[in-house]
Steps between C-alpha positions, in 0.01 A plus 500: 500500500776744594689434174186548292414832663860623478495421127169684467651812661798476265274482195280784635795744493480490119146642505378861542515622859125525552467135397791404725322654800186301433690174447696548821188574700312205354790261568517597864122495527503148357742396773278635773157428358185682607430606861394191688219615726216249511129563554546512876760777467781285634840437348535128422714314749635266234867467412655835396551564131875525573698310764539711811855606581583401859710813554218721360737719302828491312548876521822626656512763773648753258222446245240524775635836619511632143141387439382682812680815386358468148143461622536800731586739216270797456343598169777748416770237553312239298495746211872572532697294241822537699345356815355201315828438315675490837270225623531321169880498521497373858253226402718392207799474733306234694413283199786253551451444873127563539318467166161469668530823696667678208223413255233606749670839533537534123137399448383762749713770335346400165152535654587851622600580142169355373694237305263205529712271284812560710302440819360169373841390369687566824238336719495198273878476541462528878250213493728288282769528769260453792174324411266511796662802668204685658691828517536501120126437465429776753720769343383408151140537619577849629647605165211349304251693712677831448490452122133402504516122443263441788391140447860393441599689815236312698613160374865561585397627844315170544810310391707686761256390770498143369879476501547696823189416705423702814764760413348842590671690217352269238154500658513881506592493131202277426270737688636788289462315170147390587387848602656651185254296293206608715450152645371634831321183615808285440728766642286521814556126559877546460500793740313288754764231456771758565322631811469150646876444488657845534556701817326802349216527251583562136495873406229434240272314741239771543486637147490157332225382732295812430569474126366144500191634675451767232528240224250278679259794526529559124463126435823472302768235532878495459474428128285811452750717688786356296353650183556862599841437661630312197360774277699758699813283489470448125432873447817595687713222351411610147626847595816362664411619849677355805269453802692556821218366717123466529298561814137518607260707705128476563317818407148630561260435782355175624243381251663684210867405528741419220863394461762760412822360351803725463763412241831672574666546160869550435456824304565868574287684242176637648339559161576142399349372826180697442479384140543136605225535759267663250561235232452214744179650641356506149620146425366349822146608407477205263476265798157412638400743775465204738877455478625857462276668757660353817852606391681829457850460355718808530852551361743682728859614522714281724460608861211734423212294636249752635401498861136432566306822452243622749149574380575871545809480278306312232217757507759777461643335187147452362433871553818581308377294204157669513669838488743400222222362274234752601231240575361327808572138578132420432531645150833327446358160592198564275745560216688185593173306480415654163851453362550875444753569777854589389697178448813592695716358775386779735132417453571134579670610823206729582256217448702264723521763776124537492451126541723509807273722709160515333313172473235641266770574240645154529153355440450731203829394345412135556178552305676670208741207459239225487 
């Protein structure tokens, strides 16, 4: 199997780069297979897809330190070619003594550069040297998630847990990969598993539990939620956007709550961020309202997640929009219902602010989308 896949990679280098990326991704996806959750939302306890490594990891101390430093880089440093070349050179110096750790570092650098082919290639080489190493599965899953390959990220997170069972880092990675896809019911079970064995509850315990409650209230399942999250991932991947992290909050009041998901993007251009949000808002309207209504996906600069606004602060921002557009919120929402309101990013923000504090507007918007 290894020889066949190595030969396939060799032949793929003769093809155009965009085809190479797809071949590399499909080869590694073929190795992993699809996520293995069954109907009871449990990971099968059968024999792991790869033999577990008794030492858990082949990575050297030096590679481990470099990986920690690499993952702690801020957005400015990740955009700095000199900084990334420095890590690349240090990783290459480890190839002879620690090929597993070196290829993980090189694969992560490639991910930061949005070079999917290079990422796949290096992680495949790491797996050739250390089949069954859960740390390789784990770090590869992290990179896949940042580039928007969410189902692949979930499967490799599962593989990490299969090869390194009961390891908290790998369970945490699986919780992350599951929540990234919007699988709140499955994620809630994983969080409960974490809480039963850990000294402290998982940081996502409350929000994931509440998110599962919101989905239950809207009568949607994990597969429904996956549609909008994969749409967002595909939208950003097509535009070569790197997602630093995703996180959730529950918005609204009891009885009219929804799930807010912030995507921290590795960009620095405010106009580009606004344009991305506007384009995605238009695109997401093609989904059935049953699926799109419980979710609000917002693109953000890294580290710019807004603090929760008070009702007074939200009303102040609404008043600013009323003044800027010269109409009341009642008139604005009538125009939204009739399809005559200005189709702009600002009007989408105005509408979302109204749904935060005024239930009658949220009901009105629900009726216009049905």
